N, C-alpha and C positions, 0 to 999 in steps of 0.2 A: 551631750545628751539632750540639749534644749530642742534639737530638731524634732524629737519624738513628741514633744509637748506643744508644738506649733503646727497645727493642721494646715495653715495657709502655706507655710514653707514646704511641708511635705507634698502638698498638692502641686506647688510650683515646680518642685524637682521632678515629680512624675510627669506632669504635663509637658515639660521641656526636655525630658529624658536626660536630666543632669545627674552625673555620678557624684555621690557624696562619700568622702573618706572620713571615717570616725576613728577615735582613739580611746582605748581603754574601756570600751563599752562592755565587753564580755565579762570581765572581772566584776564590774559594778553591778551587773544584773544577777549573775549566778550567786554571788556572795550575799545577796539580800534575801535569799530564800527563807531565812529564819524570821525576818521582819515582815515578810509577806507570804506566809505559807499557802494561802488559798490561791494566790497568783502563780506560785511555783507549782502547785498541784495541777493547774491547767497545763503548764509546760511539760510536767512529768507524764500526765495522762496522754497528751498528744505524742510524746516520744514512744510510749508503749503501743499506742494504736498504730502509729506509722511503722514501728518495728514489725508488727504482725503483718501489716499490709505489704510492706516492701519485701520481707523475707518470704512471704507466700508467693509473691510475684517472681522473685529471683529463683525460688525452688522450681517453679513451673517452667522457667526459661532454661536454666543451666544447672541448678543444684550446687553451685560452687561459690566460694568467697562471699559470704553474707556481709553486707555493709554494717558497720557499727553505728547504731542510732541512739544518742543520748539526748538529754535536755539541751546540752551545749550544741549538738548537731542541729537540732530543730531551731534553736535560736540563730545560729549562723545561717541556716538555710533561709529563714524568714528575712534576715537583714539583707542577704544577697538578692533575694526575690524582690525586696523593696529598693534595690539599686543603691545599697549602702555598702561601702567597702569596709572590710574588717581584716586586720592582721592579727590572728590569734596566736598566743604563745603556746608552745607544746613542749613541756618539760619531761614528758614521759611518753612511752610508746602508745599507751591507751589514749592519750590526748591526740597524738598524731593520727590514730585510727578514726576517732570521732570527728576530727577536723579535716579528714581527707576529702579531696575533690569528689571521689566516688560516693562517699556517704552523703555529702551535701547535695550532690546532683540527684541522688535517689530520693531524698526528702523533697527537694524543690519540685521534682516531677510528680509527686503525689500530694502536694499541698492543694487543698480545696478551698473554696471561698469560706466555708464554715471554719476550717482550721485558721485561716487568716483572721477572721473576725475574732476568734478566741484569743489569738496571739496579740492582736491589737488592743485587747483589754488587759491581758496579763503582763506584757512587757513594760508598758509605762508604769503600772503599779509596782513592779519589781524595781524599776529604776528609782522610784520615789520611796520605796520601802513601805508602801501603803497596803493595808489589808483589803481584799475584795470580799464582798458579801453578795448574797442573793437578795434583791429588793422585791418585797411583795406588798401589794396594795389590796386592802379590803374595802369594798364599797357597800354600804348598808342600803339595800333596796327595800327593807322592811318598813313598816309603819311605826315601829318602836325602836328604841335604842338597843345596841348590842355591845357585847364585851368580847374581846379576843383573848384566848388563852393559848399558850405554847404547851404542846404535849411532850413532856420529858420522855425520851425514848428508853431510858433505863428504868424508870419507876412508873411510867404512865400517869404521873401526876400532872394535872392541868394547872399551869401557872399563869395567872393574869398578866398580860403584857401591854394592855391598853386602858385608857380611860373609856368612859361610855362614848360610843360612836352613834351620833344621832342620825335619823333618817336622811339619806341623800349625801352624807358625809363620807370621807375616805380616810382610812388609817394606813400609814406606811410603816412596815417593819423591815429591819435589816436582819437577815438570817442566813442559813446554810442550806444547800441542796439536800433534799430528803427529809427535812424537818416537817413536822405536822402541827397544824394549828386548829383550834376549835372555836367556833363562834356561838355565843348564846344570846338569846334575848334577855332582857332584864329579869324576867321571872323564871328563866331557865326552862321554858316550855319548848323552845326551839333549839336544836343542836345541829350544827353543820361542821363537818370535818374537812380540812383542806391539806393537800400534800404539795410541798414545794418541789416543783420540777425544774425551776429555773437554775441554771448553772451560776458559778461565781461571775459577778459582773453583769448578770442578766436581770431582767425584771419580769414579774408575773402579776397578773391582775385577777382578783377574785371578786365575784359578786355574791353577797350574802342574801339569799332569797329563799322563799318557801319551795 
């Protein structure tokens, strides 16, 4: 697994077209979904997206034998796309289908640079069992201090999550996609609301201004 956490080695393998054979990596990644649910969510979302894309394409071509696309299929396709060899175990027919050359080939053919970018955030986090968050930065461009509140989606309660942020300073919060924040000046005369659109492992920058 150390190869994934060594960008210099990864670049060396790519630059020289060196094939790397790994061992036991599939089990280690998939089994850590409970310790890194946000990273696994990326993998799961991509599998659903690619399923729709691939099935739509195969329907328009021949309408037969839809490939099986799961999280494991997407993971295998990414590793093969990265020139990393995998020998997955398949104890059941369902595993044989999701690990099949036709399913993996279909995914590889539809992987975009955006998909690769997301997978390169999710897979190392799953390997380490680390949680991914959306990182948001609030820069105070006002002439007075501000305070950031998190807007509870269930109760609409505005919960303070920062100390006073003085003019020109930046506050960073770790959160989740879709969360909302509210910025107030010290006297609560100015109110600005912000929606987090950054995905897991992504960053977003907000300027608090009039």
